[in-house]
N, C-alpha and C positions, 0 to 999 in steps of 0.2 A: 504494500500500500504506500502510495506516495505521500510526502508531507502535505500536499494540497488536499488530497482525499482525507487525510487525518484531520486537517483543519476544518474541512466541511462537516465531518462527523462531530467533532468536538463542539463546533458552533451550534449545530442542530440539537445537541444534547445539553447545551447551556454551560459547557465546561470552558469554552473560549469566548471571550467577549470581544466582538469586532467593533472597530470605530464606525461612526456614522459618516456617510459620504453624502453630501448635499449637492444638488444641482438646481438649476432654475425651475425644473419640473418637480422638485421634491427630492426626498431621499431615494438613493439607489442602493442596490445590493453591493456590499463590500467586495465580495468575491468576484462579481461581475466587473466591478471597477478594476480590481487587481488583475484580472485576466486581460482586460483591455489595455492597461498600461504595460503589462509584460509583453503582449503581442506587439505593441508599438515599439518597445525597446528591442525586441527580437528582430523586427523589421529593419530597424536602424542598424543593428549588428549584422544582419544578412547583407546589407549594402556596404559593409566593410568599415563602419564607424564604431566608436565605442560610446557607451552611455555612462554618465556619472552616477555613482551610487549603487550600481548593480552590474554583475558580470554574467556572461553567457553561461558559465558553469553553475552559478546559483539558480538561474532560471531552469536550466536543464535538470538539475537535481530536484528542484521543488516540484516540478510537474512530471518527472520520470521520463523525460524525452530521450530518444535514442538517435544518435548521429554525431558526426564530428564537427559539423559547421552549423551556423545559425540558419542557413538556407535549407539544410536538411530537416531541421527541427521546426521551422515555422509552420509547415502544413500540419504537423502533429498538434501544435498548440492551437491552431485554427479549429481542428477537429474537437479538441477538448472544449474549446469555447462554444462550439455549436451544440455539443451534447449538454453543456451546462445551461445554455439558453433553452433547450428543449425540456430540460428537467424543471425549469422555472415556469414553463407554460402550464396554465391550468388545464386539467383533463376534461 
């Protein structure tokens, strides 16, 4: 189980308190925000640039991504993001 999956479970069980993320349309899900920021960072890294405050290895380990480069891992993170979005949709 990846640290991201563990954090989701801990937050749903009330063991992990997540910060509030506000936007102009109201509060948004913290993990959705985190995914969006990490996807943005990974996109920058896949273009050959670096990001301040986070490394490729940290993102890779947090989500359990497989690959040697950010370009290889970006589609995997996009897939995680899509499955997260689908899980938030009401049935």
